[in-house]
C-alpha positions as CSV (number, residue, x, y, z in Angstrom):
1,M,123.7,-56.6,-160.7
2,T,120.7,-56.6,-158.4
3,P,119.4,-60.1,-157.4
4,I,116.0,-61.4,-158.5
5,L,113.9,-62.3,-155.5
6,Y,111.0,-64.8,-155.5
7,I,108.8,-64.7,-152.4
8,V,107.4,-68.3,-152.1
9,I,104.1,-68.5,-150.3
10,P,102.3,-71.8,-149.6
11,C,98.5,-71.5,-149.6
12,Y,95.8,-73.9,-148.3
13,N,92.2,-72.6,-148.0
14,E,93.4,-69.0,-147.6
15,Q,90.5,-67.2,-149.4
16,A,89.9,-65.1,-146.2
17,V,93.4,-63.9,-145.7
18,L,94.9,-63.9,-149.2
19,P,93.2,-60.6,-150.5
20,V,94.6,-58.9,-147.4
21,T,98.2,-60.1,-147.4
22,A,98.8,-60.3,-151.1
23,P,99.1,-56.5,-151.5
24,L,101.5,-56.5,-148.6
25,F,103.8,-58.9,-150.3
26,L,103.6,-56.9,-153.6
27,E,104.3,-53.7,-151.8
28,K,107.4,-55.2,-150.2
29,I,108.7,-56.4,-153.6
30,K,108.2,-53.0,-155.1
31,S,109.8,-51.1,-152.1
32,L,112.9,-53.4,-152.2
33,A,113.2,-52.8,-155.9
34,A,112.8,-49.1,-155.5
35,A,115.6,-49.1,-152.9
36,G,117.8,-50.8,-155.5
37,K,118.2,-54.0,-153.4
38,I,116.4,-56.4,-155.8
39,S,115.6,-56.5,-159.4
40,E,112.3,-55.3,-161.0
41,E,111.9,-58.9,-162.3
42,S,111.3,-60.1,-158.7
43,R,108.0,-61.9,-158.2
44,V,105.5,-63.1,-155.6
45,L,104.9,-66.8,-156.1
46,F,101.9,-68.4,-154.6
47,V,101.7,-72.2,-154.3
48,N,98.2,-73.5,-154.0
49,D,98.3,-76.7,-152.0
50,G,95.1,-78.3,-153.2
51,S,92.8,-75.8,-151.6
52,R,89.1,-76.6,-151.5
53,D,87.9,-73.0,-151.4
54,D,88.5,-70.1,-153.9
55,T,92.2,-69.7,-153.1
56,W,93.3,-70.7,-156.6
57,K,90.7,-68.5,-158.2
58,I,92.0,-65.6,-156.2
59,I,95.6,-66.3,-157.2
60,K,94.7,-66.4,-160.9
61,G,92.8,-63.2,-160.5
62,L,95.8,-61.5,-158.8
63,S,98.2,-62.7,-161.6
64,K,95.9,-61.0,-164.2
65,E,95.9,-57.7,-162.2
66,D,99.7,-57.5,-161.8
67,P,102.5,-59.4,-163.5
68,H,104.5,-59.5,-160.2
69,Y,102.1,-62.2,-159.0
70,L,102.7,-65.7,-160.1
71,G,100.9,-68.9,-159.1
72,I,101.3,-72.7,-159.4
73,S,98.7,-75.2,-158.2
74,Q,99.4,-78.7,-156.9
75,S,97.3,-81.6,-158.2
76,R,96.1,-82.3,-154.6
77,N,96.8,-81.4,-151.1
78,R,100.3,-82.6,-150.1
79,G,101.0,-80.7,-146.9
80,H,102.8,-77.5,-146.0
81,Q,106.3,-78.8,-146.3
82,N,105.7,-80.2,-149.8
83,A,104.1,-77.0,-150.9
84,V,107.1,-74.9,-149.7
85,L,109.4,-77.4,-151.5
86,A,107.4,-77.1,-154.7
87,G,107.7,-73.3,-154.7
88,L,111.4,-73.4,-154.0
89,M,112.2,-76.0,-156.7
90,E,110.0,-74.2,-159.3
91,A,111.6,-70.9,-158.6
92,R,115.2,-71.8,-158.3
93,D,116.1,-71.5,-162.0
94,R,114.2,-68.2,-162.3
95,C,115.8,-66.2,-159.4
96,D,118.9,-65.5,-157.4
97,I,117.2,-65.7,-154.0
98,T,114.0,-67.0,-152.5
99,I,112.2,-66.1,-149.3
100,S,109.6,-68.6,-148.0
101,I,106.9,-67.2,-145.8
102,D,103.4,-68.2,-144.7
103,C,100.3,-66.5,-146.2
104,D,98.6,-65.6,-142.9
105,G,100.6,-62.4,-142.2
106,Q,101.9,-63.5,-138.8
107,D,105.5,-63.3,-139.9
108,D,106.9,-59.8,-140.0
109,I,107.3,-58.9,-143.7
110,N,109.6,-56.1,-142.9
111,A,112.2,-58.6,-141.8
112,M,112.8,-59.3,-145.5
113,D,114.8,-56.0,-145.7
114,E,117.3,-57.4,-143.2
115,M,117.3,-60.8,-144.9
116,V,118.2,-59.2,-148.3
117,D,120.8,-57.0,-146.7
118,A,122.4,-60.1,-145.2
119,Y,122.4,-61.8,-148.6
120,L,124.1,-58.8,-150.1
121,D,126.7,-59.1,-147.3
122,G,127.5,-62.6,-148.4
123,Y,125.2,-64.9,-146.6
124,D,123.5,-67.7,-148.6
125,V,120.9,-68.7,-145.9
126,V,119.1,-66.3,-143.6
127,Y,116.8,-67.7,-141.0
128,G,113.9,-65.8,-139.6
129,V,113.9,-66.4,-135.8
130,R,111.1,-65.3,-133.5
131,S,112.3,-62.9,-130.8
132,S,109.5,-64.1,-128.5
133,R,106.4,-66.3,-128.2
134,E,104.1,-63.9,-126.4
135,T,101.3,-64.3,-128.9
136,D,101.2,-68.1,-128.4
137,S,99.2,-69.8,-125.7
138,F,101.0,-71.4,-122.8
139,F,100.5,-74.9,-124.2
140,K,101.8,-74.0,-127.7
141,R,104.7,-72.1,-126.3
142,F,105.7,-74.9,-123.9
143,T,105.3,-77.7,-126.5
144,A,107.2,-75.8,-129.2
145,Q,110.1,-74.9,-127.0
146,S,110.2,-78.5,-125.6
147,F,110.3,-79.8,-129.2
148,Y,113.3,-77.7,-130.2
149,K,115.1,-78.8,-127.1
150,L,114.2,-82.5,-127.8
151,L,115.5,-82.2,-131.3
152,S,118.8,-80.8,-130.1
153,A,119.0,-83.5,-127.5
154,M,118.5,-86.1,-130.3
155,G,121.5,-84.6,-132.1
156,A,119.5,-82.9,-134.9
157,E,120.9,-79.5,-136.1
158,V,118.0,-77.0,-135.9
159,V,117.7,-73.3,-135.5
160,Y,115.9,-72.5,-132.3
161,N,112.5,-70.7,-132.7
162,H,112.8,-70.9,-136.5
163,A,109.9,-72.1,-138.6
164,D,109.9,-71.8,-142.4
165,Y,110.5,-68.1,-142.8
166,R,113.9,-68.0,-144.5
167,L,116.0,-66.7,-147.3
168,M,117.9,-69.1,-149.5
169,S,120.2,-68.3,-152.4
170,A,120.0,-70.1,-155.8
171,R,123.2,-72.0,-155.2
172,V,121.8,-73.4,-151.9
173,L,118.6,-74.4,-153.7
174,K,120.7,-76.1,-156.4
175,E,122.4,-78.3,-153.8
176,F,119.2,-78.7,-151.8
177,A,117.5,-80.3,-154.8
178,N,119.9,-83.2,-154.3
179,F,118.1,-84.1,-151.1
180,K,115.5,-86.6,-152.1
181,E,113.7,-87.3,-148.9
182,V,109.9,-87.9,-149.2
183,N,109.4,-87.3,-145.4
184,L,110.2,-83.6,-145.4
185,Y,111.2,-81.5,-142.4
186,L,112.7,-78.5,-144.1
187,R,113.7,-76.8,-140.8
188,G,116.1,-79.6,-140.2
189,L,117.2,-80.3,-143.8
190,V,118.3,-76.7,-144.7
191,P,121.1,-76.6,-142.1
192,L,122.5,-79.8,-143.5
193,V,123.1,-78.1,-146.9
194,G,125.7,-75.8,-145.3
195,F,126.9,-72.6,-146.7
196,R,127.3,-69.3,-144.8
197,S,124.2,-68.5,-142.7
198,T,122.9,-66.0,-140.2
199,T,119.6,-65.2,-138.4
200,V,117.2,-62.2,-138.4
201,S,115.0,-61.7,-135.3
202,Y,111.4,-60.6,-135.7
203,S,108.1,-60.4,-133.7
204,R,105.3,-62.7,-134.7
205,A,101.8,-61.2,-134.8
206,E,98.3,-62.7,-134.6
207,R,96.9,-64.2,-137.8
208,I,95.3,-61.4,-139.9
209,A,92.3,-63.3,-141.0
210,G,91.0,-66.9,-141.4
211,E,91.8,-69.9,-139.2
212,S,95.0,-71.7,-138.5
213,H,95.5,-74.8,-140.7
214,Y,98.0,-76.4,-138.2
215,P,96.0,-78.1,-135.5
216,L,97.6,-80.2,-132.8
217,K,97.4,-83.4,-134.9
218,K,99.4,-81.8,-137.7
219,M,101.9,-80.3,-135.3
220,L,102.5,-83.8,-133.8
221,G,102.9,-85.3,-137.2
222,L,105.4,-82.7,-138.2
223,A,107.3,-83.3,-134.9
224,I,107.5,-87.0,-135.6
225,D,108.7,-86.4,-139.1
226,G,111.3,-84.0,-137.7
227,I,112.7,-86.5,-135.2
228,T,112.6,-89.6,-137.4
229,S,114.0,-87.9,-140.5
230,L,116.9,-86.2,-138.6
231,S,117.9,-88.6,-135.9
232,V,118.3,-92.4,-135.2
233,K,118.8,-91.7,-131.5
234,P,115.3,-93.1,-130.6
235,L,116.5,-96.5,-131.9
236,Q,119.7,-96.2,-129.9
237,M,117.6,-95.4,-126.8
238,I,115.5,-98.5,-127.4
239,T,118.7,-100.6,-127.5
240,G,120.0,-99.1,-124.3
241,F,116.6,-99.5,-122.6
242,G,116.3,-103.0,-123.8
243,I,119.7,-103.9,-122.3
244,F,118.6,-102.2,-119.0
245,V,115.4,-104.3,-118.9
246,A,117.3,-107.4,-119.8
247,V,119.7,-106.9,-116.9
248,I,116.9,-106.2,-114.5
249,S,115.1,-109.3,-115.8
250,F,118.2,-111.4,-115.3
251,L,118.6,-110.2,-111.7
252,G,114.9,-111.0,-111.1
253,C,115.3,-114.5,-112.5
254,L,118.4,-115.0,-110.4
255,W,116.5,-113.9,-107.3
256,A,113.6,-116.2,-108.1
257,L,115.9,-119.1,-108.5
258,I,117.7,-118.5,-105.2
259,T,114.4,-118.1,-103.5
260,A,113.1,-121.4,-104.9
261,I,116.3,-123.2,-103.9
262,C,116.0,-121.9,-100.4
263,G,112.4,-123.1,-100.2
264,K,111.0,-119.7,-99.6
265,A,109.1,-119.2,-102.9
266,V,105.5,-118.1,-102.5
267,P,103.2,-118.2,-105.5
268,G,102.3,-114.6,-106.5
269,W,99.8,-113.8,-109.2
270,A,100.0,-110.0,-108.8
271,S,103.8,-109.8,-109.1
272,M,103.8,-112.1,-112.2
273,T,101.0,-110.1,-113.8
274,C,102.9,-106.8,-113.2
275,I,106.1,-108.1,-114.7
276,V,104.3,-109.5,-117.8
277,C,102.4,-106.2,-118.3
278,F,105.5,-104.1,-117.9
279,V,107.6,-106.1,-120.3
280,S,104.7,-106.3,-122.8
281,G,104.2,-102.6,-122.6
282,V,107.9,-101.9,-123.2
283,Q,107.9,-104.3,-126.2
284,L,104.9,-102.6,-127.8
285,V,106.4,-99.1,-127.4
286,C,109.7,-100.3,-128.9
287,L,108.0,-102.0,-131.7
288,G,106.0,-98.8,-132.4
289,I,109.1,-96.7,-132.6
290,I,110.9,-99.3,-134.8
291,G,107.7,-99.5,-137.0
292,E,107.7,-95.7,-137.4
293,Y,111.2,-95.9,-138.9
294,I,110.4,-98.9,-141.0
295,G,107.3,-97.1,-142.3
296,K,109.5,-94.1,-143.3
297,I,111.9,-96.4,-145.1
298,Y,109.0,-98.0,-146.9
299,L,107.8,-94.6,-148.2
300,E,111.3,-93.5,-149.2
301,T,111.9,-96.6,-151.3
302,K,108.9,-95.9,-153.4
303,E,110.5,-92.7,-154.6
304,R,107.1,-91.1,-155.3
305,P,107.1,-87.5,-156.5
306,R,107.0,-85.0,-153.7
307,Y,104.8,-82.6,-155.6
308,I,102.9,-82.5,-158.9
309,I,102.0,-79.2,-160.5
310,S,98.7,-79.4,-162.3
311,E,98.2,-75.8,-163.3
312,R,100.1,-72.5,-163.5
313,T,98.9,-68.9,-163.9
314,E,98.8,-67.6,-167.5
315,N,101.7,-65.2,-166.9
316,W,104.0,-68.0,-165.8
317,G,105.4,-68.4,-169.3
318,A,109.0,-69.3,-170.0
319,K,111.9,-68.6,-167.7
320,D,112.3,-64.9,-167.1
């Protein structure tokens, strides 16, 4: 029995690129079905992440043109990771496998052939891994590679040069649904589910149309979420650094005491100011890191829904 595939595509203000890439996703579905690798019931599922332009209007229009197009719309913008999660969770009871991919056409769609082949060979998770970063600027390439290395150093299990282009089987999604984190970093959570996995290499192209919706601010936010949701090592580092500063401070106090007893103490405003500023700065940095974790705990305890679907395309219907 051939598996049913749902291609899950998060969309946020993609009116410029969607009309270009949507036919490519449809063509891929049909070619895989024609090759006998997936079922004719396979679908392209767009997830509108509270777009302010005509993205949702275009998705509804596509669904009327061809039944292979499906769409769901979130009640508001909740971010890329939540949009991907919404698509995966909504699709998991309707299909055998999902492939999540961005809408901009940068990820090589043809890599899906290898992903499906790997699934048919018995793999439940197939990660799309970039073979190179030649299309990135030096700054983006350097920061991305540094981030992956930092996560590894923090003890987090991540796949190097992997974003959110991946295949997941229905049984992986079933278990993944038990992960209730509000602060999502899917690239780090999926490996925690386990199951047999492999990678597929592909070349990443330039964005086909429109503008990137991942500026530096969002990239930094995602990086912080990744570190704080997967590792407590920053807290351990604070403890270690605190002990180090305490030892140095103790030695400094001992030196000051000995100097005073020997009658060689000389009042020094500059040295005292430097010490106070240094210790104060260390304390504020440590409090900031601790506060970041406390803030994440605060959000997790609220148990707010990670996504809310406000509308679906007319052809969504009951479970296929």
